[in-house]
PDB file of N, CA, C and O in Angstrom:
ATOM      1  N   MET A   1      12.795  21.810  25.222  1.00  0.00           N
ATOM      2  CA  MET A   1      13.140  20.866  26.254  1.00  0.00           C
ATOM      3  C   MET A   1      14.531  21.133  26.807  1.00  0.00           C
ATOM      4  O   MET A   1      14.823  20.755  27.942  1.00  0.00           O
ATOM      5  N   ILE A   2      15.388  21.773  26.035  1.00  0.00           N
ATOM      6  CA  ILE A   2      16.735  22.071  26.517  1.00  0.00           C
ATOM      7  C   ILE A   2      16.691  23.397  27.267  1.00  0.00           C
ATOM      8  O   ILE A   2      16.220  24.405  26.739  1.00  0.00           O
ATOM      9  N   VAL A   3      17.181  23.388  28.494  1.00  0.00           N
ATOM     10  CA  VAL A   3      17.171  24.597  29.310  1.00  0.00           C
ATOM     11  C   VAL A   3      18.392  25.458  29.010  1.00  0.00           C
ATOM     12  O   VAL A   3      18.274  26.676  28.878  1.00  0.00           O
ATOM     13  N   SER A   4      19.549  24.842  28.902  1.00  0.00           N
ATOM     14  CA  SER A   4      20.760  25.580  28.539  1.00  0.00           C
ATOM     15  C   SER A   4      21.648  24.676  27.698  1.00  0.00           C
ATOM     16  O   SER A   4      21.617  23.454  27.845  1.00  0.00           O
ATOM     17  N   GLY A   5      22.430  25.273  26.827  1.00  0.00           N
ATOM     18  CA  GLY A   5      23.352  24.504  25.998  1.00  0.00           C
ATOM     19  C   GLY A   5      22.794  24.101  24.651  1.00  0.00           C
ATOM     20  O   GLY A   5      23.471  23.431  23.872  1.00  0.00           O
ATOM     21  N   GLY A   6      21.548  24.510  24.365  1.00  0.00           N
ATOM     22  CA  GLY A   6      20.967  24.174  23.072  1.00  0.00           C
ATOM     23  C   GLY A   6      21.655  24.942  21.955  1.00  0.00           C
ATOM     24  O   GLY A   6      21.981  26.119  22.103  1.00  0.00           O
ATOM     25  N   VAL A   7      21.870  24.261  20.837  1.00  0.00           N
ATOM     26  CA  VAL A   7      22.496  24.875  19.665  1.00  0.00           C
ATOM     27  C   VAL A   7      21.549  24.681  18.489  1.00  0.00           C
ATOM     28  O   VAL A   7      21.075  23.570  18.254  1.00  0.00           O
ATOM     29  N   TRP A   8      21.269  25.750  17.748  1.00  0.00           N
ATOM     30  CA  TRP A   8      20.435  25.684  16.559  1.00  0.00           C
ATOM     31  C   TRP A   8      21.044  24.697  15.574  1.00  0.00           C
ATOM     32  O   TRP A   8      22.261  24.511  15.560  1.00  0.00           O
ATOM     33  N   ALA A   9      20.223  24.065  14.756  1.00  0.00           N
ATOM     34  CA  ALA A   9      20.681  23.008  13.849  1.00  0.00           C
ATOM     35  C   ALA A   9      21.845  23.435  12.954  1.00  0.00           C
ATOM     36  O   ALA A   9      22.693  22.608  12.619  1.00  0.00           O
ATOM     37  N   LEU A  10      21.900  24.687  12.569  1.00  0.00           N
ATOM     38  CA  LEU A  10      23.011  25.171  11.745  1.00  0.00           C
ATOM     39  C   LEU A  10      23.933  26.087  12.538  1.00  0.00           C
ATOM     40  O   LEU A  10      24.715  26.849  11.970  1.00  0.00           O
ATOM     41  N   GLY A  11      23.829  25.999  13.865  1.00  0.00           N
ATOM     42  CA  GLY A  11      24.576  26.907  14.721  1.00  0.00           C
ATOM     43  C   GLY A  11      25.991  26.449  15.018  1.00  0.00           C
ATOM     44  O   GLY A  11      26.485  25.457  14.482  1.00  0.00           O
ATOM     45  N   GLU A  12      26.610  27.203  15.884  1.00  0.00           N
ATOM     46  CA  GLU A  12      27.984  26.923  16.323  1.00  0.00           C
ATOM     47  C   GLU A  12      27.981  26.628  17.819  1.00  0.00           C
ATOM     48  O   GLU A  12      27.204  27.224  18.564  1.00  0.00           O
ATOM     49  N   PRO A  13      28.819  25.741  18.252  1.00  0.00           N
ATOM     50  CA  PRO A  13      29.787  24.968  17.470  1.00  0.00           C
ATOM     51  C   PRO A  13      29.081  23.904  16.622  1.00  0.00           C
ATOM     52  O   PRO A  13      28.138  23.255  17.075  1.00  0.00           O
ATOM     53  N   ALA A  14      29.552  23.740  15.399  1.00  0.00           N
ATOM     54  CA  ALA A  14      28.897  22.873  14.427  1.00  0.00           C
ATOM     55  C   ALA A  14      28.823  21.422  14.890  1.00  0.00           C
ATOM     56  O   ALA A  14      27.816  20.755  14.656  1.00  0.00           O
ATOM     57  N   ASP A  15      29.865  20.923  15.540  1.00  0.00           N
ATOM     58  CA  ASP A  15      29.848  19.522  15.992  1.00  0.00           C
ATOM     59  C   ASP A  15      28.770  19.295  17.046  1.00  0.00           C
ATOM     60  O   ASP A  15      28.161  18.226  17.093  1.00  0.00           O
ATOM     61  N   GLU A  16      28.533  20.290  17.886  1.00  0.00           N
ATOM     62  CA  GLU A  16      27.483  20.175  18.898  1.00  0.00           C
ATOM     63  C   GLU A  16      26.105  20.266  18.244  1.00  0.00           C
ATOM     64  O   GLU A  16      25.177  19.571  18.657  1.00  0.00           O
ATOM     65  N   ALA A  17      25.968  21.113  17.234  1.00  0.00           N
ATOM     66  CA  ALA A  17      24.700  21.207  16.512  1.00  0.00           C
ATOM     67  C   ALA A  17      24.361  19.867  15.871  1.00  0.00           C
ATOM     68  O   ALA A  17      23.219  19.414  15.951  1.00  0.00           O
ATOM     69  N   VAL A  18      25.336  19.230  15.238  1.00  0.00           N
ATOM     70  CA  VAL A  18      25.126  17.922  14.608  1.00  0.00           C
ATOM     71  C   VAL A  18      24.731  16.893  15.659  1.00  0.00           C
ATOM     72  O   VAL A  18      23.823  16.094  15.429  1.00  0.00           O
ATOM     73  N   ARG A  19      25.395  16.902  16.800  1.00  0.00           N
ATOM     74  CA  ARG A  19      25.092  15.952  17.878  1.00  0.00           C
ATOM     75  C   ARG A  19      23.656  16.127  18.371  1.00  0.00           C
ATOM     76  O   ARG A  19      22.946  15.146  18.590  1.00  0.00           O
ATOM     77  N   GLN A  20      23.237  17.366  18.543  1.00  0.00           N
ATOM     78  CA  GLN A  20      21.887  17.627  19.044  1.00  0.00           C
ATOM     79  C   GLN A  20      20.819  17.280  18.013  1.00  0.00           C
ATOM     80  O   GLN A  20      19.747  16.797  18.379  1.00  0.00           O
ATOM     81  N   VAL A  21      21.088  17.515  16.740  1.00  0.00           N
ATOM     82  CA  VAL A  21      20.139  17.136  15.685  1.00  0.00           C
ATOM     83  C   VAL A  21      19.980  15.623  15.660  1.00  0.00           C
ATOM     84  O   VAL A  21      18.862  15.116  15.564  1.00  0.00           O
ATOM     85  N   GLU A  22      21.094  14.898  15.745  1.00  0.00           N
ATOM     86  CA  GLU A  22      21.012  13.431  15.742  1.00  0.00           C
ATOM     87  C   GLU A  22      20.252  12.928  16.962  1.00  0.00           C
ATOM     88  O   GLU A  22      19.449  12.002  16.848  1.00  0.00           O
ATOM     89  N   LEU A  23      20.490  13.518  18.114  1.00  0.00           N
ATOM     90  CA  LEU A  23      19.766  13.127  19.324  1.00  0.00           C
ATOM     91  C   LEU A  23      18.267  13.375  19.153  1.00  0.00           C
ATOM     92  O   LEU A  23      17.449  12.539  19.536  1.00  0.00           O
ATOM     93  N   CYS A  24      17.913  14.515  18.583  1.00  0.00           N
ATOM     94  CA  CYS A  24      16.500  14.821  18.332  1.00  0.00           C
ATOM     95  C   CYS A  24      15.886  13.793  17.390  1.00  0.00           C
ATOM     96  O   CYS A  24      14.790  13.293  17.644  1.00  0.00           O
ATOM     97  N   ASN A  25      16.593  13.473  16.296  1.00  0.00           N
ATOM     98  CA  ASN A  25      16.083  12.489  15.340  1.00  0.00           C
ATOM     99  C   ASN A  25      15.911  11.121  15.991  1.00  0.00           C
ATOM    100  O   ASN A  25      14.907  10.447  15.759  1.00  0.00           O
ATOM    101  N   ARG A  26      16.866  10.710  16.792  1.00  0.00           N
ATOM    102  CA  ARG A  26      16.765   9.425  17.482  1.00  0.00           C
ATOM    103  C   ARG A  26      15.551   9.394  18.414  1.00  0.00           C
ATOM    104  O   ARG A  26      14.839   8.392  18.484  1.00  0.00           O
ATOM    105  N   ASN A  27      15.324  10.485  19.119  1.00  0.00           N
ATOM    106  CA  ASN A  27      14.185  10.540  20.033  1.00  0.00           C
ATOM    107  C   ASN A  27      12.856  10.604  19.300  1.00  0.00           C
ATOM    108  O   ASN A  27      11.870  10.034  19.770  1.00  0.00           O
ATOM    109  N   LEU A  28      12.804  11.286  18.157  1.00  0.00           N
ATOM    110  CA  LEU A  28      11.591  11.268  17.339  1.00  0.00           C
ATOM    111  C   LEU A  28      11.234   9.841  16.941  1.00  0.00           C
ATOM    112  O   LEU A  28      10.075   9.431  17.014  1.00  0.00           O
ATOM    113  N   CYS A  29      12.245   9.096  16.521  1.00  0.00           N
ATOM    114  CA  CYS A  29      12.005   7.712  16.090  1.00  0.00           C
ATOM    115  C   CYS A  29      11.615   6.815  17.262  1.00  0.00           C
ATOM    116  O   CYS A  29      10.756   5.945  17.115  1.00  0.00           O
ATOM    117  N   LEU A  30      12.227   7.013  18.408  1.00  0.00           N
ATOM    118  CA  LEU A  30      11.849   6.239  19.592  1.00  0.00           C
ATOM    119  C   LEU A  30      10.399   6.499  19.984  1.00  0.00           C
ATOM    120  O   LEU A  30       9.667   5.571  20.327  1.00  0.00           O
ATOM    121  N   LEU A  31       9.989   7.757  19.931  1.00  0.00           N
ATOM    122  CA  LEU A  31       8.618   8.100  20.268  1.00  0.00           C
ATOM    123  C   LEU A  31       7.642   7.501  19.252  1.00  0.00           C
ATOM    124  O   LEU A  31       6.597   6.968  19.625  1.00  0.00           O
ATOM    125  N   ALA A  32       7.990   7.593  17.978  1.00  0.00           N
ATOM    126  CA  ALA A  32       7.138   7.006  16.941  1.00  0.00           C
ATOM    127  C   ALA A  32       7.002   5.504  17.149  1.00  0.00           C
ATOM    128  O   ALA A  32       5.896   4.969  17.069  1.00  0.00           O
ATOM    129  N   ARG A  33       8.110   4.815  17.413  1.00  0.00           N
ATOM    130  CA  ARG A  33       8.071   3.366  17.647  1.00  0.00           C
ATOM    131  C   ARG A  33       7.185   3.036  18.847  1.00  0.00           C
ATOM    132  O   ARG A  33       6.454   2.046  18.824  1.00  0.00           O
ATOM    133  N   SER A  34       7.246   3.851  19.883  1.00  0.00           N
ATOM    134  CA  SER A  34       6.433   3.637  21.073  1.00  0.00           C
ATOM    135  C   SER A  34       4.943   3.721  20.743  1.00  0.00           C
ATOM    136  O   SER A  34       4.159   2.881  21.185  1.00  0.00           O
ATOM    137  N   PHE A  35       4.554   4.726  19.972  1.00  0.00           N
ATOM    138  CA  PHE A  35       3.151   4.857  19.580  1.00  0.00           C
ATOM    139  C   PHE A  35       2.723   3.709  18.686  1.00  0.00           C
ATOM    140  O   PHE A  35       1.631   3.169  18.859  1.00  0.00           O
ATOM    141  N   VAL A  36       3.562   3.326  17.731  1.00  0.00           N
ATOM    142  CA  VAL A  36       3.234   2.208  16.840  1.00  0.00           C
ATOM    143  C   VAL A  36       3.048   0.927  17.648  1.00  0.00           C
ATOM    144  O   VAL A  36       2.120   0.161  17.389  1.00  0.00           O
ATOM    145  N   SER A  37       3.918   0.690  18.621  1.00  0.00           N
ATOM    146  CA  SER A  37       3.811  -0.532  19.421  1.00  0.00           C
ATOM    147  C   SER A  37       2.539  -0.550  20.266  1.00  0.00           C
ATOM    148  O   SER A  37       2.105  -1.607  20.723  1.00  0.00           O
ATOM    149  N   SER A  38       1.951   0.617  20.466  1.00  0.00           N
ATOM    150  CA  SER A  38       0.678   0.700  21.199  1.00  0.00           C
ATOM    151  C   SER A  38      -0.525   0.727  20.261  1.00  0.00           C
ATOM    152  O   SER A  38      -1.653   0.950  20.702  1.00  0.00           O
ATOM    153  N   GLY A  39      -0.288   0.502  18.971  1.00  0.00           N
ATOM    154  CA  GLY A  39      -1.378   0.364  18.027  1.00  0.00           C
ATOM    155  C   GLY A  39      -1.783   1.610  17.270  1.00  0.00           C
ATOM    156  O   GLY A  39      -2.800   1.600  16.577  1.00  0.00           O
ATOM    157  N   PHE A  40      -1.022   2.677  17.382  1.00  0.00           N
ATOM    158  CA  PHE A  40      -1.370   3.918  16.704  1.00  0.00           C
ATOM    159  C   PHE A  40      -0.707   4.009  15.336  1.00  0.00           C
ATOM    160  O   PHE A  40       0.401   3.512  15.132  1.00  0.00           O
ATOM    161  N   THR A  41      -1.401   4.649  14.408  1.00  0.00           N
ATOM    162  CA  THR A  41      -0.775   5.059  13.157  1.00  0.00           C
ATOM    163  C   THR A  41      -0.034   6.349  13.463  1.00  0.00           C
ATOM    164  O   THR A  41      -0.609   7.282  14.025  1.00  0.00           O
ATOM    165  N   THR A  42       1.213   6.404  13.104  1.00  0.00           N
ATOM    166  CA  THR A  42       2.074   7.504  13.537  1.00  0.00           C
ATOM    167  C   THR A  42       2.632   8.268  12.346  1.00  0.00           C
ATOM    168  O   THR A  42       3.029   7.678  11.341  1.00  0.00           O
ATOM    169  N   VAL A  43       2.655   9.587  12.476  1.00  0.00           N
ATOM    170  CA  VAL A  43       3.233  10.456  11.456  1.00  0.00           C
ATOM    171  C   VAL A  43       4.334  11.280  12.104  1.00  0.00           C
ATOM    172  O   VAL A  43       4.129  11.884  13.158  1.00  0.00           O
ATOM    173  N   ILE A  44       5.488  11.304  11.479  1.00  0.00           N
ATOM    174  CA  ILE A  44       6.559  12.213  11.894  1.00  0.00           C
ATOM    175  C   ILE A  44       6.560  13.344  10.871  1.00  0.00           C
ATOM    176  O   ILE A  44       6.927  13.138   9.714  1.00  0.00           O
ATOM    177  N   ASP A  45       6.157  14.521  11.288  1.00  0.00           N
ATOM    178  CA  ASP A  45       6.123  15.694  10.413  1.00  0.00           C
ATOM    179  C   ASP A  45       7.401  16.478  10.665  1.00  0.00           C
ATOM    180  O   ASP A  45       7.487  17.267  11.605  1.00  0.00           O
ATOM    181  N   TRP A  46       8.382  16.251   9.821  1.00  0.00           N
ATOM    182  CA  TRP A  46       9.711  16.771  10.086  1.00  0.00           C
ATOM    183  C   TRP A  46      10.435  17.028   8.781  1.00  0.00           C
ATOM    184  O   TRP A  46      10.287  16.249   7.840  1.00  0.00           O
ATOM    185  N   VAL A  47      11.198  18.078   8.695  1.00  0.00           N
ATOM    186  CA  VAL A  47      12.013  18.338   7.509  1.00  0.00           C
ATOM    187  C   VAL A  47      13.347  17.623   7.696  1.00  0.00           C
ATOM    188  O   VAL A  47      14.087  17.886   8.644  1.00  0.00           O
ATOM    189  N   VAL A  48      13.634  16.720   6.775  1.00  0.00           N
ATOM    190  CA  VAL A  48      14.888  15.969   6.796  1.00  0.00           C
ATOM    191  C   VAL A  48      15.737  16.532   5.657  1.00  0.00           C
ATOM    192  O   VAL A  48      15.446  16.284   4.487  1.00  0.00           O
ATOM    193  N   PRO A  49      16.787  17.289   5.993  1.00  0.00           N
ATOM    194  CA  PRO A  49      17.476  18.078   4.976  1.00  0.00           C
ATOM    195  C   PRO A  49      18.436  17.330   4.048  1.00  0.00           C
ATOM    196  O   PRO A  49      18.827  17.862   3.009  1.00  0.00           O
ATOM    197  N   ASP A  50      18.814  16.115   4.408  1.00  0.00           N
ATOM    198  CA  ASP A  50      19.782  15.434   3.551  1.00  0.00           C
ATOM    199  C   ASP A  50      19.608  13.928   3.611  1.00  0.00           C
ATOM    200  O   ASP A  50      18.913  13.401   4.481  1.00  0.00           O
ATOM    201  N   ARG A  51      20.251  13.243   2.674  1.00  0.00           N
ATOM    202  CA  ARG A  51      20.111  11.786   2.561  1.00  0.00           C
ATOM    203  C   ARG A  51      20.652  11.072   3.800  1.00  0.00           C
ATOM    204  O   ARG A  51      20.100  10.051   4.211  1.00  0.00           O
ATOM    205  N   GLN A  52      21.709  11.590   4.392  1.00  0.00           N
ATOM    206  CA  GLN A  52      22.294  10.957   5.583  1.00  0.00           C
ATOM    207  C   GLN A  52      21.272  10.889   6.718  1.00  0.00           C
ATOM    208  O   GLN A  52      21.140   9.860   7.381  1.00  0.00           O
ATOM    209  N   GLN A  53      20.556  11.982   6.936  1.00  0.00           N
ATOM    210  CA  GLN A  53      19.555  11.977   8.005  1.00  0.00           C
ATOM    211  C   GLN A  53      18.355  11.099   7.636  1.00  0.00           C
ATOM    212  O   GLN A  53      17.779  10.445   8.506  1.00  0.00           O
ATOM    213  N   LEU A  54      17.976  11.079   6.362  1.00  0.00           N
ATOM    214  CA  LEU A  54      16.889  10.214   5.923  1.00  0.00           C
ATOM    215  C   LEU A  54      17.261   8.748   6.153  1.00  0.00           C
ATOM    216  O   LEU A  54      16.442   7.959   6.625  1.00  0.00           O
ATOM    217  N   ASP A  55      18.488   8.395   5.819  1.00  0.00           N
ATOM    218  CA  ASP A  55      18.948   7.020   6.046  1.00  0.00           C
ATOM    219  C   ASP A  55      18.911   6.660   7.528  1.00  0.00           C
ATOM    220  O   ASP A  55      18.591   5.524   7.878  1.00  0.00           O
ATOM    221  N   LEU A  56      19.234   7.615   8.402  1.00  0.00           N
ATOM    222  CA  LEU A  56      19.168   7.368   9.844  1.00  0.00           C
ATOM    223  C   LEU A  56      17.732   7.066  10.265  1.00  0.00           C
ATOM    224  O   LEU A  56      17.501   6.157  11.063  1.00  0.00           O
ATOM    225  N   PHE A  57      16.763   7.818   9.736  1.00  0.00           N
ATOM    226  CA  PHE A  57      15.359   7.550  10.056  1.00  0.00           C
ATOM    227  C   PHE A  57      14.978   6.134   9.630  1.00  0.00           C
ATOM    228  O   PHE A  57      14.360   5.394  10.395  1.00  0.00           O
ATOM    229  N   TYR A  58      15.351   5.760   8.396  1.00  0.00           N
ATOM    230  CA  TYR A  58      15.039   4.412   7.921  1.00  0.00           C
ATOM    231  C   TYR A  58      15.684   3.354   8.823  1.00  0.00           C
ATOM    232  O   TYR A  58      15.058   2.343   9.143  1.00  0.00           O
ATOM    233  N   GLU A  59      16.915   3.587   9.225  1.00  0.00           N
ATOM    234  CA  GLU A  59      17.619   2.637  10.104  1.00  0.00           C
ATOM    235  C   GLU A  59      16.918   2.523  11.452  1.00  0.00           C
ATOM    236  O   GLU A  59      16.699   1.417  11.945  1.00  0.00           O
ATOM    237  N   LEU A  60      16.570   3.646  12.044  1.00  0.00           N
ATOM    238  CA  LEU A  60      15.979   3.648  13.385  1.00  0.00           C
ATOM    239  C   LEU A  60      14.542   3.137  13.405  1.00  0.00           C
ATOM    240  O   LEU A  60      14.065   2.668  14.438  1.00  0.00           O
ATOM    241  N   LEU A  61      13.852   3.224  12.274  1.00  0.00           N
ATOM    242  CA  LEU A  61      12.461   2.791  12.224  1.00  0.00           C
ATOM    243  C   LEU A  61      12.294   1.384  11.652  1.00  0.00           C
ATOM    244  O   LEU A  61      11.187   0.847  11.657  1.00  0.00           O
ATOM    245  N   ASP A  62      13.356   0.794  11.170  1.00  0.00           N
ATOM    246  CA  ASP A  62      13.307  -0.558  10.614  1.00  0.00           C
ATOM    247  C   ASP A  62      12.859  -1.537  11.696  1.00  0.00           C
ATOM    248  O   ASP A  62      13.369  -1.446  12.812  1.00  0.00           O
ATOM    249  N   PRO A  63      11.963  -2.441  11.447  1.00  0.00           N
ATOM    250  CA  PRO A  63      11.347  -2.854  10.187  1.00  0.00           C
ATOM    251  C   PRO A  63       9.962  -2.262   9.964  1.00  0.00           C
ATOM    252  O   PRO A  63       9.181  -2.825   9.197  1.00  0.00           O
ATOM    253  N   LEU A  64       9.633  -1.155  10.603  1.00  0.00           N
ATOM    254  CA  LEU A  64       8.309  -0.553  10.438  1.00  0.00           C
ATOM    255  C   LEU A  64       8.108  -0.108   8.988  1.00  0.00           C
ATOM    256  O   LEU A  64       9.063   0.298   8.325  1.00  0.00           O
ATOM    257  N   PRO A  65       6.872  -0.182   8.497  1.00  0.00           N
ATOM    258  CA  PRO A  65       6.618   0.336   7.152  1.00  0.00           C
ATOM    259  C   PRO A  65       6.728   1.866   7.170  1.00  0.00           C
ATOM    260  O   PRO A  65       6.203   2.522   8.069  1.00  0.00           O
ATOM    261  N   ILE A  66       7.405   2.416   6.183  1.00  0.00           N
ATOM    262  CA  ILE A  66       7.651   3.864   6.139  1.00  0.00           C
ATOM    263  C   ILE A  66       7.173   4.417   4.804  1.00  0.00           C
ATOM    264  O   ILE A  66       7.426   3.843   3.744  1.00  0.00           O
ATOM    265  N   ARG A  67       6.485   5.532   4.881  1.00  0.00           N
ATOM    266  CA  ARG A  67       6.107   6.273   3.686  1.00  0.00           C
ATOM    267  C   ARG A  67       6.726   7.662   3.841  1.00  0.00           C
ATOM    268  O   ARG A  67       6.481   8.337   4.840  1.00  0.00           O
ATOM    269  N   ALA A  68       7.513   8.089   2.880  1.00  0.00           N
ATOM    270  CA  ALA A  68       8.154   9.398   2.939  1.00  0.00           C
ATOM    271  C   ALA A  68       7.564  10.288   1.859  1.00  0.00           C
ATOM    272  O   ALA A  68       7.353   9.855   0.726  1.00  0.00           O
ATOM    273  N   VAL A  69       7.301  11.531   2.220  1.00  0.00           N
ATOM    274  CA  VAL A  69       6.870  12.536   1.251  1.00  0.00           C
ATOM    275  C   VAL A  69       8.081  13.421   0.996  1.00  0.00           C
ATOM    276  O   VAL A  69       8.594  14.078   1.902  1.00  0.00           O
ATOM    277  N   ILE A  70       8.519  13.423  -0.233  1.00  0.00           N
ATOM    278  CA  ILE A  70       9.732  14.170  -0.577  1.00  0.00           C
ATOM    279  C   ILE A  70       9.338  15.330  -1.476  1.00  0.00           C
ATOM    280  O   ILE A  70       8.784  15.145  -2.560  1.00  0.00           O
ATOM    281  N   GLY A  71       9.641  16.535  -0.996  1.00  0.00           N
ATOM    282  CA  GLY A  71       9.316  17.736  -1.759  1.00  0.00           C
ATOM    283  C   GLY A  71      10.488  18.144  -2.630  1.00  0.00           C
ATOM    284  O   GLY A  71      11.564  17.549  -2.562  1.00  0.00           O
ATOM    285  N   PRO A  72      10.273  19.158  -3.443  1.00  0.00           N
ATOM    286  CA  PRO A  72      11.334  19.611  -4.332  1.00  0.00           C
ATOM    287  C   PRO A  72      12.474  20.248  -3.557  1.00  0.00           C
ATOM    288  O   PRO A  72      12.260  20.867  -2.514  1.00  0.00           O
ATOM    289  N   SER A  73      13.658  20.095  -4.062  1.00  0.00           N
ATOM    290  CA  SER A  73      14.833  20.703  -3.460  1.00  0.00           C
ATOM    291  C   SER A  73      14.834  22.189  -3.737  1.00  0.00           C
ATOM    292  O   SER A  73      14.354  22.636  -4.779  1.00  0.00           O
ATOM    293  N   SER A  74      15.370  22.951  -2.808  1.00  0.00           N
ATOM    294  CA  SER A  74      15.467  24.403  -3.011  1.00  0.00           C
ATOM    295  C   SER A  74      16.754  24.772  -3.739  1.00  0.00           C
ATOM    296  O   SER A  74      17.039  25.953  -3.935  1.00  0.00           O
ATOM    297  N   ARG A  75      17.522  23.782  -4.136  1.00  0.00           N
ATOM    298  CA  ARG A  75      18.801  24.049  -4.818  1.00  0.00           C
ATOM    299  C   ARG A  75      18.601  24.327  -6.264  1.00  0.00           C
ATOM    300  O   ARG A  75      19.568  24.572  -6.985  1.00  0.00           O
TER     301      ARG A  75
END
């Protein structure tokens, strides 16, 4: 969707990458809320790499019921 100025999630400049990831996450949640409000069961199939981003999803989707599938860490 970005024509120019897109930065990969781990790319440089790092502050812009963080800003774009947060914008993407916010828009994913807005779209999910829109589908839920129209009566659909909605799945967000997305890798959430850290607790901070997971907390943002919970905040943005509140008070919707959320089920998270958490896989093993690669660390």
